[in-house]
C-alpha positions in Angstrom: 191.2 31.0 123.7 192.8 33.5 121.2 195.2 36.1 122.3 194.7 39.5 120.8 197.7 41.7 120.2 197.6 45.5 120.3 198.0 45.5 116.5 194.9 43.2 116.0 192.9 45.5 118.3 194.0 48.6 116.4 193.1 46.9 113.1 189.6 46.0 114.4 189.2 49.5 115.8 190.2 51.0 112.4 187.8 48.7 110.5 185.0 49.8 112.9 185.8 53.5 112.4 185.8 53.1 108.6 182.7 51.0 108.6 180.7 53.2 111.0 179.1 56.2 109.3 180.3 59.3 111.2 178.4 61.8 109.2 181.6 63.3 107.9 180.8 62.3 104.3 177.3 63.8 104.6 178.7 66.9 106.4 180.5 67.9 103.2 177.2 67.6 101.3 175.4 69.6 104.1 178.1 72.3 103.9 177.7 72.6 100.2 173.9 72.8 100.5 174.1 75.4 103.2 176.7 77.3 101.2 174.3 77.5 98.3 171.4 78.5 100.6 173.6 81.3 102.1 174.4 82.5 98.6 170.8 82.6 97.6 169.9 84.5 100.9 172.7 87.0 100.5 171.7 87.7 96.8 168.1 88.2 97.9 169.1 90.6 100.7 171.2 92.6 98.2 168.3 92.8 95.9 165.9 93.9 98.6 168.3 96.6 99.8 168.8 97.8 96.2 165.1 98.0 95.7 164.6 99.9 99.0 167.4 102.3 98.1 165.8 102.9 94.7 162.4 103.7 96.3 164.1 106.0 98.8 166.0 107.9 96.1 162.8 108.3 94.1 160.9 109.5 97.2 163.7 112.1 97.8 163.5 113.3 94.2 159.7 113.5 94.3 159.9 115.4 97.6 162.5 117.8 96.3 160.5 118.6 93.2 157.3 119.0 95.2 158.9 121.3 97.8 160.5 123.4 95.0 157.2 123.8 93.3 155.5 124.5 96.6 157.9 127.4 97.4 157.0 128.8 94.0 153.4 129.4 95.1 152.8 133.0 96.1 149.7 132.4 98.2 150.9 131.7 101.8 148.0 129.3 102.7 148.3 127.3 99.4 152.1 127.2 99.8 151.8 125.9 103.4 149.4 123.1 102.2 151.7 122.2 99.3 154.7 121.9 101.6 152.7 119.9 104.1 151.5 117.6 101.3 155.0 117.1 100.0 156.3 116.0 103.4 153.3 113.8 104.2 153.6 112.1 100.8 157.3 111.5 101.5 156.6 110.2 104.9 153.9 107.8 103.7 156.2 106.5 100.9 159.0 105.9 103.3 156.7 104.1 105.8 155.5 101.8 103.0 159.1 101.3 101.8 160.1 100.3 105.4 157.3 97.9 105.7 158.0 96.4 102.3 161.7 96.0 103.1 160.8 94.5 106.5 158.5 92.0 104.9 161.0 91.1 102.3 163.7 90.4 104.9 161.2 88.3 106.9 160.5 86.2 103.8 164.2 85.9 103.0 164.8 84.7 106.6 162.0 82.1 106.5 163.1 80.9 103.0 166.7 80.5 104.3 165.5 78.7 107.4 163.6 76.2 105.3 166.5 75.8 102.8 168.9 75.2 105.6 166.6 72.6 107.2 166.4 70.8 103.9 170.2 70.4 103.9 170.2 68.1 106.9 
């Protein structure tokens, strides 16, 4: 019967640790993959926010112009309708903008989820 010394056991244990895949090598690959996916997600979010802000700014400019024109109308009834129209157009544009932004964020979220899953 062979006697095993502490050094021999340590050497065998070290060989086992080196030979056994721990996932650490693939973890670096996963991290890089997820890092790329996060970068893509964040760029898409910035783009969606920029687009939403642009639409919001345009809606405010359109509303301002429409209200200014409305207040130039001398007929009270026509002026009231023009003001009401300016506000309802603005409201509809903002609701559409909100839904578009919400949809974009949902798409971004789903795309990121799929990209992250592909990293594993």
